[in-house]
Structures are given as structure tokens and as C-alpha cells.
N, C-alpha and C positions, 0 to 999 in steps of 0.2 A: 268432730272438728279438730284437726291436728294443727298445732302451732309449729312443731318441729317439722321441717321439710326433709324427708328421708332421702330425697335425691341429692341433697347437699350434705347429709349426715348418714352415710351408708351404714347399713347394719347387715352383718353376715349371720347365717344360720349357726347356732351354737354360741353366739356371743353372750356373755354374762352381762345382764342389764339391770341396773337399779333405777327404778322410776321413783324418785324421792319427792314426797309430798304428792302422791299420785292422784289424790282427789277421787273423782269418779272412775279413773283408770283409762282414759282415752289413749294415752301414749303406751301404757303397759299392754293394752289389748293389741295395738298395732305391732308392737315388738313381738308379742306372742305369735301373731299370725305370720310373722316373718321368720319364725323358727328359732327365736332367741330363748335363752334361759333367764326368765324374768323374775325379779323380786319387786313387787309393788309395795311401797311403805308409806304409811301416813299415820299421824297421831290421832286421827278421827276413827274410832273403832267402828262406828256405824257404816261409814263409807268403805272401810276395809272389808267388812262382812259382805257388803254388796258386791265389791270387786271380786271377792272369792267366789261368790255365786256365779258371776259372769264367766270367770275362768273355767269353772266346772261345766257350765253350759257350752262354752266354746270347745272344750275337750270332747264332750259328748257329741257335739255336732260335727266333729272332725275339722274344725276351722284351723287348727294348728298342725303343722307338719310333724312327722316323726322326729323325735329328739328334742323337740321344744318342751319347755317346762314353765310353770307359772306358780308363784307363791305370793299370797297377800298377807301382810303382817303389820301390826302396830309398831311404832317406833318413834324415837326422838331424833330429829335431824342433827342435833348438836352432840349426840352420843350414839352413833350408829353401831349396831351390834354385829359388826363384821370385822374380820382381820384386815390388815393392810393389803393393798393390791388385790382385792377380791373381785373386781368387776372390770370388764372391757369397756363398758359404756355406762355413763351416768346421765340421766335426764332430770332436770328440775325446772318445771314449767309453772310460771305464775305463782311462785311460792316465796321467793326471797324478799319481796316487798312487804310480807307479813311478819318477818322475823327480825327482832331487834339486833341480834348478834349475827348479821349476815356474813361477817368475816369468819366467824366460828363455823358456820355451815359450809362455806367454801373450803375451809381447812379440812373438815371431815370428808367432804366429797373427794378432795385431792388425795387424802389418806387411803381411801378404799378403792380408788381408781389405779389400775396398774400403769406402770410407765409405758408410754405409747398409746394409752387408752384415750377415748374421746368423751367429751362432755358437751351437753347442750343446755344452755341457760336461757330462759325467756322471762321477761318482766314487762309490765305495762310501759308503753312508750311515754316519754316525757310530755310532749305536747298534748295529745288527747287526754292524758291523765290529769294534767293541770286544769283542763276545761271541766272535767268531772268534779274535781275538788272545789273549783270556783262555784259550780252550780249547786253543790250539795255537801253539807257537813256530814250528813248521815251516810254518805257514800264511803267515807273513810274513818269517821269517828265512832267506830263500833268495835266491840271486843273481837280480836282476831282479824281486824280490817287492815287496810293498807296504812303503813306507818311512814312510808317514804316514797318519793318519786325519783327514779334514777335518770340521770342524764347518761347518754350512751358512753361517753368517754369515762365517766365515773365508774360504771360497771366494768368496762374493759380494764381500767386501772386496778380495780380490786381483784379481778381475776388474774392479772399478771402478778400482783403482789402475792397471791396465793400459790404461784408457781405454775400457772397455766399459760399456754401459748395460743391466744385466739387466732383463728385462721379464716373466719368468715362471719358476716352479719347480714341480716335483712329484717324487714318489717312484715308483719302479717295481720290479717283480719281487718282490712280497710273498711269493709262493710259493717263491722261491728261497732266502730266508734260512734256513729250517729245514734245507734240504739242506746248505748249507755248515756249519751248526752240527753236523750229523751227521758230515760229513766231518772236521771238526776234532776232534770227540770220539773218533771211531774211528780216526783217522789220515788225514792228507790224501792219502796215497798208497795207502790201503787201500780199494780199490773192491770188495772181496769181502764186506765186512760186510753182513749181510742188510738192516738198516735203510737203509743207503746205497743198496743195489741197488734196494730197493723204492721208495724215494722218487725215485730217478733214473728209473725206469720211469714213475712218475706224471708227472714233468716232461716226458718225451719224448711221452707220450700227450697231455698238455695242449698242447704246442707243435704237434703234428701235427694234432690234431682240433679244438682250440679250442672245447671244449664250453662251453655257457652257464654251467654250475655253477661251473667253475673260473674262468671270466672274472669272474663276480660275486664269487667268493671273493677273487680277487686284488685286485679293485677295493676291497674292504673292508679287505684287509690292507695295501695299499700305504701309506696314511698312518701305519700303526702300525709295521710291520716291513719296509717296502719296502727291498730290498737296495741300490738305487741312488738317488742324489740327482742330479736333472737340472736344469740351469740354461740358460735361453735368454736371449740378449743381442744387442744390436746395436752396431755401431761407428758412433758419431755422425758426421754430416757435419761438415766443417770449418766453423767460424764464418764467416758471410758477411763479406767485407771491408767495413769501414765506408765510407760514401759518400765517394768520392774528393774530397780537398781540392783547391782550385785549385792548378794546377801552378805551381811557382816557378822562377825563373831561377837561374843560378849565384850571382847577387848576392843571392838571397833575396827578391826582389820577386815578387809575383804576376805570372804570365805575362800576364794581361789588361792589367795596368798597364804592363808592360815593353814590350809591343808597341805602338809608336805608329803610328797609321794614316797611310798615305801621303796626300799632297795629293789624289790622285784619289779615295781612299776617303773623305776628308772631304767633298769636293764631292758624291760619291754619297750620303753620309749626309744632307747638307743637303737635297738634292733629294727623297730618300725621305721625309724628315720633312715637308717642305712638302706633298708629295702625300698622305701619310697624314692630315695635318691637314685638307686640303680635303675628302678623302673622308669623314672622320669628321663634318665639319660638315654636309655634304649629307645623310648618313645620319641624323644627329640631327634635321635639319629635317623630313625625310620622316616619321620615326617620331613626332615631336611632332604632326604634322598628322592622325594617325589618331585615330579616336573612342576615348575612354576605355573604353567598354564592350568594344570589340574587343580592346584590350590586356588588359583584365581577363579576357576569355574565354580568350585564349591562355595567360595566366599560370596560370589555374586548371587548364588541361589538362596543364601541364608538371609532372612529379613533382619533389619536392624532393630535394636531395642526400642527406638523411638517409633518405628512403624508399627510395632506390635501393640503399643499402648493405645 
């Protein structure tokens, strides 16, 4: 079940991808299948070991194209073990609502993302998440649980402050919000409640079979009760340096003035000037001798500077 829509967030073979807070690895696996060079990072060592096993199984089964690579590693989202500009793509899905220093995480992601690179951020949507919090304290008051609910404009503002340029948003998983409402109503840890069990079977069937009916239903529900809010953004290129000003000497004079030509250079310049003058005179004399009609014909055949632009 993917939250990131890769039709809106294109991925090219060979792209260097960081799936930050990868969890069970769903987005990392999809990127690997698409030929990317993937690093799946999470602080949960148990999940990372499981993701590594799946990467190995995918490679053995030939699910990833030639040139693709996949690495699973433990790490801290606030102190990423990568140099600046290491990745073409960063994905962080359903993670930032767990981290107190979300601005610090954004800063680290921007640091390791190359200029011109793309980032996808997904968080629980404000409305459906508020319902979950209202129904159950246990839903969020647990270690490592959700510590905040983002409004859409709040998340976009924080991303812009971090230096990113958002270019698209949407909502996802409209069918999943009612499931979590049921979970919260009957007890987050109570998987035996019949309504919860029935709805879970529906979701599994939908994920496995992808029937048209539920696809259409979710498409209609996403704008209304979509469980996740998804933002796509780019890291802008650094501004181009202004046209270089004339170099100056230590005394502050323009280098062109400070460097006095040698006597030999002066003599050469005079000779070149005389030669150029004679050549220009001869050329002008020949051109003037041509018929006006011939000159007009050539001029009309030559496009203007404006037409060429």
C-alpha cells in the first residue's frame, strides 16, 4: 500500500533514493523495483533487518532491474550519516508526526538532497486524525506515538522555511480512515472486535485484488476523508552567481588598468591596428562597388535578430 503516488512523483532508473523512517519498507521496495539506488533507513533495528531480508529476496527473484541497488541501515533522522547533496530523491512517509524536532528533520533532509532533487512528505491528515484523537487517548499517548496533528498549511509553511518549494499535494487512503476510527472506538489494541475484523478483511481484499469498485470509491473519498496528506517539493538550485565583475588588484584598481602593456605589446598593438585599418578600408571599398540591388537581395534573405529568437 503506497502513500506516495509515483505518477505525480516520477522516479528514474539510477536515482539515488533515501527512504527515511522506512518502517516495513513499502516505498523502498517500490523504488528498488523501479531501478533506483535505494537506502532504507530507520531507527528500529528489527524492522531494518526485516527490510534487508526482503531486499535480498527481491534480488534473488529478479524483481529489480540491472543497475538497481538496495541497502537497509539503522540511523538517526536528526543526524543522517551522509554527505551533503547525496540523494536525488528523499521520501519520508508517516514519520514527522512522531518526531518532536520536525524542523531538524526537514533541515537534515534538505542537506542530503541535491539541488534540483525531489522530496515527498506524507503525514496523517488533520480532520481524520482529530477524530482518532477524540475517540482514543491510547491512539496517540504512547511511546513513539503521534505527538502532533498537522494542518496542511502548517506543513507547507515548515517545508518552505526549510528551503523547499512545494509543487503538488493530494490526499490518500480514504478507505482507511473508517478502519482507524473503528480501532479507536473499540480499543486500539482490540483486534477481536467484529467491526474491526470485518473492515480489516475488506482492506486486505482491496490491497490484494485492487477491484475497480473500491478504487473508484477511494478516489471519491480521498478529498473528503483521505487518511494521509501528501506533499511533493523540490530543492531549488543555488542562485547563479552574478556576472563576474572585473578583477581588482590588491590596490583596488581594475586588473585591466593595473596591468601595463610591455613595449613589445604596444608595438604589436600598433601594428595590428594599422593592419586592421587597411583591411577594413579595402573591404569597405569592395562592398561599396557592388550593385545596390545585389546588396538589397542579400539583406532581404537574412532573417532579423528578432525573428530568430
